[in-house]
N, C-alpha and C positions, 0 to 999 in steps of 0.2 A: 504493500500500500504506500503511495507517495507520502512524503513527509507533510505536505499541505493537508492531505485528507486526515492524517493522523492528528494533526493539530486541531482541525475542526471537530473531530470526534471527541477529543479530549476536552475541548471547551464545552461542548454540548453535554458531555457526561458530568462535568463539574457543575454546570448550571442545574442539571436535574437533581444533583445531590444537595445543592444549596437551596433550590426553590422547588417546592412541590407543585404539581399541576393542579389547576383549579378543579375541584370536585363537582362544581355545578356546570360551568361552561366547557370543561374539558379542554381548555387552552392554557397558555402560559398564565401564571397567577398574577393577581393584581400587584403583588409585591415586586415581581420581576418587572412589570410594566412601569411601575413607579420609579424604580431604580434606573431603568433605561431612559425614561423621559427626563429624569433629573440629569443624567450624564449628557444627554443631547442639549439640554438647556445650558449646561456648563460649557460645552463646546461652543455654543453660540456666543456666550459671554466672552470666552477667551479669544475668539476670532475678532470680536469687536474691540477688545483691548489692544490687539496688535494692528487694528485698522486705522483709519477707514480704508475700505477696499473698492471705492467707487471707480478707480481707474483700472482695476484688474477685473476683466470680464469674467474670467473663470471663478475667481473668489467671490465676486459679487453674486454670480448665479448660484454658487454653492451656498452662500448665506441665505439667499431667498428660499432655496429648497429646504434648508434646515429650519428656517422660520415657519414655513408651511407645515413641515413635519412636526414641529413643536406644538402648534395649535391642534393638529390632528391627533397626536399622541396624548396630549393633555385631555382632550375631549373624549377620546376612546377610553382612556384609563378611568375617567370619572364615570363614564357609562358602564364600564365593566364592574365598577364598585357597586352599582345598583343591582346588577344581575348576579353577582357572585355570592350573595348571602341572603337569607330570609329577612334579615334586618341589617341596616348599615352599621357596621361595628365602629368602635372608637378609632381604630387605626385608619380606616377609610376617611373619616371626618378630618383627622389631622392631616393626612396626606393631601386631601383635596384642597384644603386651605393653603397648605404650604406650596403646592404645585402652582396654583394660580398666582400666588405671591411671587414665587421665583420666576414664573413666566413673564411677569411685568418688570421685575427688577433687573433682569439680564440685559435689558435694552440700554446700552451706553451711548448709542449714536444720537443723531438729532431727533427731536421729538416728532414722531409720526411723519417722517420725511416723505415717505412714498404715498401714504394714503391715510386719511382720517377715519377709515373704517377700522383701523387697528385698535384704537381705544374702545370702540364698540365691541370688538371681539373679546378684548380683555374684560370688559364689563359683563358680557355674556358668560364667560368662564367664571367670573366672580359670583354672579347670581346662581349659577349651577352649584358652586361650592356652598353657597348659603342654603340652598335647598337641601343639600345633604346634611348640613350642620344643624338645621332646625329640627331634625327628627328626634334625636335624643343624644345625650352625652352626660357624663357626670360633672359635678360642680367644678372640680379642679381644672377641667379642660374647657368648660363652657366659656368662662370669662376671657382667658387669653386667646382662644380661637376667634371669638367674636371681635375682640380688640384688633387682632391681626387682620381679620377680614375687613373691618371698618377702615383701618389705616390704609390698606391696599386699595379699597374702592375710592377713598378720598383722594389718594395720590393719582389714580387714573383720571378722575374728573378734573383735579387741579392741573395735571399736565396738559390735558386737552385744552383747558382754558388758557393756560400760560403760554402755549405755543402761539396762539393768535395774539395774545397780549404782548409777548416779547417781540413778535414780528412788527406790530404797530409801533412799539416804543423805539425799536431800532430804526424804522423808517423815519419817524418824526425826529429822532436825534440826528440822523444823517442829514436831513434837510436843515435842521437848526444849525448844525456845524457849517454847512455850506453857506447859509445866509450870514453867519457870524464872520466867516473868513472874508466876506465882501468888504468889511470895514475894520477888520482886526488891525491892519497896519496903520490906521489913523488914530488908534488909542494911545494915549500918553502913559507914562509910568505910573504905577499905583503908588499912593502915598506911603504904603507900608513897605515899599521896596527901596533898597539902597540904590540911589541913582548912579553911584560910582561902581557898583558891583559888576564884575565881569568874570567870565570863565573861559580861559583859553582864547581870549580875544573876542568873545561873544558877549555882547551887552545883554544880560539875562532879562532885564526889565523890558526889553523891546519885544519879547516873544510871549504873547498872551494866548497861546494855543490852549484850547479847552481840554481839561483832563477829567474833571468830575463835577457834577452838580448843576450842569447847565439847564437840565429839565426842571429842577426845583427853583432855580433863579428865574426861569421864564415866567412862572406864576407870581413871583414877588416883585419883579421889575416892572418897568413901564408897560402899560397895556397897549401902548402904541398911539400914534397921532394920526388923525385923519388927514390925508394929503389931498392935493387937488385932483389926483387921479383916482380918488375914492378907494385907495388901498391903505392897508395898515403897514407901517414900518416898525418893526420891533427890534430894539437894541438891548443886549444884555448888559446889566450893570456889573462890570468886572470887579468893583469894590465890594460887592455883596459877599459876606463871610461864608455863605453856602457854596460859593463858586470857587473851585480850585483850578488855577491856571498854571502854566509852566513857570512863569516868573515867580509866583508865590512859593513854589516848591524850591526853587533855587535860592530864594532869599529868606527862608524860614530860619530865623535866629542864626544867621551865618556865623560860623566859628564857635558858637556856644551850644548848638544842638548835639545831644548825645547820640543821635541817630543819623542825621543828614549833614551835620556841620563838620567842616575841616577834615581831619584824618579819620573821623568815625565812618565816613563813607568813602573809602579808598577808591579812587578812579571814578567817582560818581556812579557807582554801580546801581544804587537804589534810585537815584534821580533819573538815571537812564531808562529804568523800567517805566517810569511815568512818561518820559519822552517818547518811548516806543508806543505807549498807549495813546498819547496825543497824536502821534503820526499815523497810527492805525485808524483813528477816527477820520483823519484827513484822507487816507487812502481809500476808505470805503466808497467815497464818492465816485471813483472810477468804475465801480461795478454797478452803480446806479445811473451812470451817465450824467452826473451833476457837474456843474462848472467848477474848475479849479482856479479860483480867483487870484491866488497868490503865486501862480506859476511863474509870472514874469517879474516878480519883485526881487530886488537884489538881496534882501534879507533872507529870502527863501534859500538861495544858493549858499549864502554865507553860513547858514546853520549847518549845511552838509560839509562844505569845504573848510570852514573855519573851526568847526567843533567835532563833528563825527569823524572826519578824515584828518583831524589835526595831529593825532598821535601816531607818528611813524615808528617810534622806537619799539612799540609792542606789536609790530606787524599788523596794525590796524585791527586789533582785537575788539576795540570799542565798536567799530563799524559792524563787524559780524555779530557782536552781542546785541546791539540795538536792532539790527534787522531780524535776527533770530527770534527775539521776543515779539516784535511786531508781527512776524509771520505766524507765530503761535496764536496770537489774537485773531488773525485773519482766518486761520484754519479752524479755530473754534467757532467762528461766525457761521461757517458753511457746513462743518462736518462734526460738530459735537454739541452737547447740551449746555456748555458753560456760558455761551453768549446769552442764551435764553434765560438761564438761571440767574445770571448777574445783571439782567437788563434793568431791574428795579432795585439794585443794591444786593447785599449779601443774602443768599437764600436761607434765612433763619428757619422758616416754616418747613422747608424741604429737609433741612438737617434735623430739626426737631422730630419730624415724622420718622426719619431713618433711625434715630436713636431710640425712639419709642418702639419701633418695630423690632429693633435689636433686643430690647428688654423683654418685650412680650414673647418673641420667638425663643429667646434663651430660657425663659421660664418653662417652656414646654418640656425641656429635658427632664424636669422633676416629675410631673404627673404621668408622663408617657410610660414610665417604668411600672406603673400600676395597671396598665391596660391588659397585660396577659392574665391577671387575676380575674378580670371581668369578661374574658372571652367565653362565648357560648360553646361548650364542649360538643354540642350537636351540630355545630356549624361545619359543613364539609370543606369550607375554604380555610385551610390551615396556614397561619402566618408563622413562619419559622424564624425570621430575622427582623421582625417589626421594629424593635427598639433601636437596633443598629441603623436600619435604613432611615428611620425618623431622625436620629441624631446626625446622620450624614447630611440630610437635607437642611436641618436646622443650622448646622455648621456652615454650610455653603451660603445660606441666606445671611447669616451674621457677617461672614467674611465679605460678601458682596456689599452689604450696607455700610460696613465700616470703611471699605475701600472707597466707596463713593463719597463718604464724609471726608476722608483723607484728601481725595482729589479736589474737593471744594475748598477746604481749609488751606491746603498747601498748593494753591494754584496761583498763576501770575495775576489773575483777576483779583483775587483776595489780597495779593501783595500790593497792587495799585490802590485798592480800596483802603487798606490799613494806612498806607503812607498819606493818602488824602485826609483820612481822619486825624492823623497825627498833625498835619498842617492846619487843619481847621480848628482843632480843640487843643487849647494849651494844657488842659488837664492830662493829656496823654504824654506830655513831655516831662516824664520823670524816670528815674533809674529803673524801676521795676518794669514799667510798660516797655521801655526801650530794650531792656534785656530780653523780655519775652518776644518782642518783634524780631530782634536779631536772631534768636533761636529758631523761630518759625521760618525766617527767610533763608536760613542755612539749608533747609530741606527742599527749597524750590530751585531746581536746576534747569538748564536749557536741555533741549532734546536733540539738537543737530550736532552730530559728531564731526562736522567739517570734513566730510568725505565726498568725493565726486566719483561718478561712474566712468569707466573707461571702456571704449569699444574701438577695436582696430579693424578696419574694413578689409585689410589684406590677409588677415589670418582667419576670417570668418569662413564657415563651411556652408556654402550655398546649397550643396546637395542635400544635406540633412535639413536645412531650412525649408527647402521646397516640399519635403515629404511631411515634416512635422510642425510646420509653422502654425497650425491651428492649435497645437498642444503646447508648444514651447514658443515663447516670444522670440528668443534668440537661440541660434544653434550653439554658440559658445556664449554663455551668459556673461554679461558685463561684470567686470570686477570693480571694486571700489578702492580708491586710494586716498590717503590723507592729503588734504590740501596744504601743501608745504608752505612755509613762510615766504620762500622765494616767489611762489606763484601768487600768493595773496598780495605781496608787495607790488609785483608787476601789474596786477589787475588794477589796484587802486592808484598806482602811479599813472597808469593810462587814464583812469577816471579823472584824476586831478588835472590831467592835461587838457580836459575839455573846457577848463576855465579860459584858455587862450582862444581868441576869436578865430585864429587860423585852423584850429583843430576842431573838427565836428564829428558827429557819430557816423556820417556817411562817407567821410574821407579816410577810412581805415587803411586803404591801399597806399595813399600818399603819406599817411602817418608812418607807415612801416618802411616804405622803399623810396620815399621822396628824397632822401639824402644820397641815394645811389644814382648819380646822374647818368651813368652809362646804361644802367638798367631802364631808367625812365625814358631815355632817348629811344631805346628799342621799342618800348611800349607806345610812345607817341608816333613812331613811324608806322605803326600797324595799319591804321586807317587814315593816316595823314595828320599833319600838325594842326589842322583846322577843326578836327573832330571835337564836338562839344559834349559828347556822351562821356559818362564817368568811366574810368578805366576798369573798375570792377564789373560794371554791366557788360562792357565789351568782352571781358575775360570769361565771364561765367553765365552769360545769357540772361542777365537781369533777373536772376532768381536765386533766393538765399539757399535753397536746397542744392542747386547746382554749385553754388559757391562753396558750401561746406564739403561736398563730395570732391570737387576738383582740387581744392586746397588741402584736403585731408590726404588724398592720394599723393599729392606732391610732397607733403610733409613726411609721409611714411617712406617715400622714395629717398628723400634726403636723410632720414634716420638710418636707413639701411646702408646708404653710401658712406656716411661718416662714422659708422660704428662697425668695427670688425667682428665684435662678438654677436652682432645682430644678424650676420650673414650665415652663421653656422647652423643654428637649430633648425629642426624640421618644423614645418608649418603646423602639422597636425598636433604637435605637443605644446605649442605656444598658447599662452593665455592673453587676455586683453589687458595689457600693461605696457610699461616702457620696455623697450628692447635692450637698452644700454643700462649700465650700472654706474653709480656715482664713483665707485673705486677705480673704474677703468676709463672714466671721462675726465678730460682736463678740467682743472678747477675753475678756470675762467669761462669755460663753455657750459658747465653743468647747470647753473641757474637759468640760462636762456634756453638750453635744450629741455630742461624739466618743464618750464613754462609752456613752450611751444607744443611739445608732444602731448603733455597732459591735457591741455585745452583743446588741441586738435582731436584727441580721442574723446573728450567730453562732448564736443560739438557733434561728432559722429554718433555718440550715444543719444543725443537729443533728437536725432532723426528717427531713432528706433521708437521713441515715444511721441514723435510728431510735435514736440514742444519748440516749434520754429514758426516763423510768420506764415508759411505756406499752408495750404489745405492739407488736412491729415491724410485723406485718401491718396492724394497725389504723392505726398512725401513717402508714404510706405511703398507705393508701387515703383517710384523712382529708385528708392533704396534697394528694393528687391531686384530690379532690373540690373542695376550697377553691380550688385553682388554676384549675380549670375555672369555678367560680363567678365568680371575679374576672375571668377572661378574657372571659366573656360579659357580665357585669354592667357592665363599664367600656366596652363597645362595641368592644373590640379584635377581636372575631370579624368585625365588619362593615368595619372600617377598620384598616389596619396603620400608619397615619401618625398615630396618637394621640400627643398630647403629655402630659406629666405634669400640665399644667393641666387637660386634658380628663378624665384619670383622677381627679384631685382633685374636679372638679365632679360627676362621676358618683357618686363615693362619698358626697359630701355629700348628693346627692339621695337616695341609698339610705338614708342615716342619718335623713333627715327623713320617710321613709315610715312610716306607722303599721302596726303588726302586724295581720294579718288576724284574729288571735285576740282583739285588744283590743276591749272592749265600750264603752270610753269614750276620750275623747281622752287621749293620753299626755302627762302633764305634763312640763315641761322639767326638766332636771337629769340628772346622771349616773346616778341611780337608775333611769332608764328602762331602761337596759340590763339591770338585774337581773331585770326582769319577763320578759325574753325569753331567759333563760338556757337552758332546756331544754324548750321546749314540745313537744307531741306531734308537730308537723310539722317539728321541727328537722331539719336536713340530716343530722347524725350524732347519734343519741341517746346521751346519756351512759351510760344503763343498759346498752345493748348493748355499748358499749365495755368497761364494767366486767366484763360476763360473758365477753367475748372474752379479756380480760386474765387473768381467773381461770382460764380453760381452758388458756391457754398460759403460765402463770406460770413453769413449769419449763423453758420453751424460749425464753429471752430474746432470742435472736438470730434468731428466725424472720423470714425476709424473703421468703417465697414470694409472688411476685406473682400467682399464679394462684388463691390462696385467695379465697373469696367469702363474703359474709355478707349476709343479706337486709336487715339494717339499715344496710348501708353502701351509699351511692349508687354507681351505675355511670354510665358515659357512653356515649352512642350514637355512631354514626360521625360525627355532626356536632359531637361534643364537648359536647352539652347534657346536663344532669343529668337522668336518667330519674326521673320522679315528682316533680320539683321544678322546675316551669316558671317560678317567680319567685324572687326573692331574699329574700322575707319569712322572718323567723325563722331566718336562716342565720348561720353564723359570720362571713361577710363583712359582713352587716348589723350584727351585734353589734360587730365591730371598728370599722366606720365610725361607729356611734353613740358608742362609747367615745371615739374620736378627736375627734369633734365636741364631746362634752361636755368633754373636756380643753381643747380650744381655747377654748370659751366660758367655762370656769371660770377660766382663767389670763389670757385676753384678751391684753393687751400685755406681760404679765410673762413674757418669754421666758426670763429667767434662772431664775425659779421653776419654770417648766414643765420645762425640761431638767434642772434640778437634781433635781427629784423623780423624773423618769423615769430618770435615771441611778441614783439610789438604788434604784428599783424593780428595774431590770434586774440590778444587781450582787447584790441580795438574792435575786432570783428565780433567778439562775444558781447561787448557792450551794445554794438549795433543790433545784434539778434535780440538781446533783452528788451531794448527799446521798441523794436519793430513788432514784437509778438504781442497780440492783443490781450487785454485783461481777462477776457473770457477763457482763453487758453491757459493762462497762469492759474486761473481759478480751478480748472478741472484737474490740475496736477497738485493742488494743495492737499488732496486726499491721500497722496502717496508720500514719498520721500521729499524732504525739503530741498529743493533744487537751488544750486548756486545762481542760475540764470534768473530765477524768480526773485531772489534777494537783490540782485543787481537791478532788476526792473523796479523794485521798491525804492531803491536809492536814487535811481534816475528820475523816478516820479517826484520824489521830494526835492530833488535839485532843479526841477522845472524843465527837464529835457523832453518830457512827453507831451508838452503842450497843455492847453487849457482844458478842452473837452475832447474825449475820444470821438473821432470822426466828425468833429465840429458840431455835435448835437448837444442841445441842452433841453432836459426834460423839466418842465415847470408844472405840469398838471399832475396832481396827486394820483389820478387814475392811471396815468402813464407810468408813474413811479411804481405802482403795483405790478404793472406788466413786466418790469425788469427786476423785480425784487429778488435778490439773491438768497433770501431766507426760505424761499419756497422750494 
């Protein structure tokens, strides 16, 4: 008998020994069904803890299936309780109440995100449990069971109401912040602020960004004045003690505060949490299409360049810390209950109900042990492990409720709330309260480990991809690498360079290679010196997906050329990582090489998740087509033992092939690539991509793998590209030609080559971040926190993304509901 069959038989035999068959229904006992339902509910909870999984179709579908199974199993089990005995015994009553309580408690995601029928189903389960509970039970069980049932039913109803209430509060608050920022720059310093106070060159009293209390001040401040246009203009009173603004936090008893003053807040870590929260409130407007009034103000950029990016000695850790916390607030807004729970202050009632439920559920451990004495001996349904099963469920509910209390108390939301209370109320400024707050804040840590994914297009296995792409996202899964200090410094140095008028987001090519006159001369000669098109558009077909692929292939070619150790390994054994090591790379080359290659691989990874400006369907089809091109062009379809030296030699041969469309010999120089940008026989025509993107502009997260387009190549069963039997005029050839031209242009100047490539990739990554729409960044908030999204946040606060996305301004509340991100 096979080992698998033996294992199954052993499990079934063990279950038969532990759980007797039901003597009435002659099926698995209620006891076994209760345990199985409980375990499935726990699995649901654990999956949510490691989620959200909205961007992973397989996991999202799995969770939906588990959720449906949970409801079915809970209802089936309670129905079985009524059929399995002449009268409902005490175990069944306890289990029914505990199961419906656990069924509702395991939901850690957003409140009723998919359907508002969910609370109705929870209430139906709760009423069914009440029907079982009302029949009979002894006194020691009656009170705690009814208390648990009442607390659970109250929570279901309260959550149903709070989801709509929180949605309304967040909408109104976002609109209030938008209106406030219209005149924030005109407000003078508060009387309570030190007019000479500054922090790292930033005059703190000039930033009155809203942190907390604006909704309360709105009701106490001026009710508005009737204007000639018959509209009300409401202005918040920033001197109101209920309102906490950024300047008040920076100026609270400066130098004497035991929590925020001087050395007590090393590096302004606590103040920066409030800064992240204030910036989060400003950033929400981009998802509502509300105007960004302060985008063009000098003080807006000064906050980013003069404070957030001011500290270079710590490798810009402050910038990552501020963006990470802000990103956590943004993620909670869309994919967790924290935003809804803290919409109207700290959720005291929620926490009180959780603690009451813990107390009532914990008490059940005592009376449950008396149930076996009350069992009817004539009952054919024999309960063998009732006490143990009950205690397991009780323990799980207690652990779940305490973990939720922990998440609320030790969250960034509560951290901001406590600091604001500290600023508002002088009675909080004593040694005991400050010591308690410091202890609590110690448990609140960031979640981003500062790692980025790596994906190398040359070592991917297109053959396995074509067969199993519906099961596995990547043939060779992306690896994560630590974002090294050299890379962080290079990114933010490039970011700070945007302060200069001559450096812009769209001039990344000139930023990198503008100092190389010989190279630029060749580029200018491509289409003539009078050409007014950008060099990057000429080189890559005016498409960011093309740009990434061409430059990634070129960078990989340069990596193999300049590293002897990268040529030896077999492709099949390589992982998605840097091919060279620090120990074998010259010290003056390593920082530039590390930056260029790691960001090149990261941008290639962004194509696999379609987090780029282009349409998701097109991005995935282009990526798949190019991977197939490389797979066959480098000879890996014929031999699986290819080394990187063989891949390099094949690509160089491809680069030296003249185009079929060429009528004369192609001259040497980097400009040759420009002539082959988008010929009619190109693998992916740029115009078709632009049409496709225009059609799907309002659906940025479209990832349907079954969509087809006549202009997009497909592959046959042998993984060859239909209609493109050669490599001429392909993206692979363009990338190979560009790589060869870079190698020829720099020759032995390895430092210059990698320095300029590092500048290119840092500048290009900033361009990608700014060009990718807010809706696309939103869809990826459910997964890993991406570096590109954090850069997008910083670019937004620095005013580089403009006033309003697509130039639209939504002023009608009904229109605001249509784009509400809370739905």
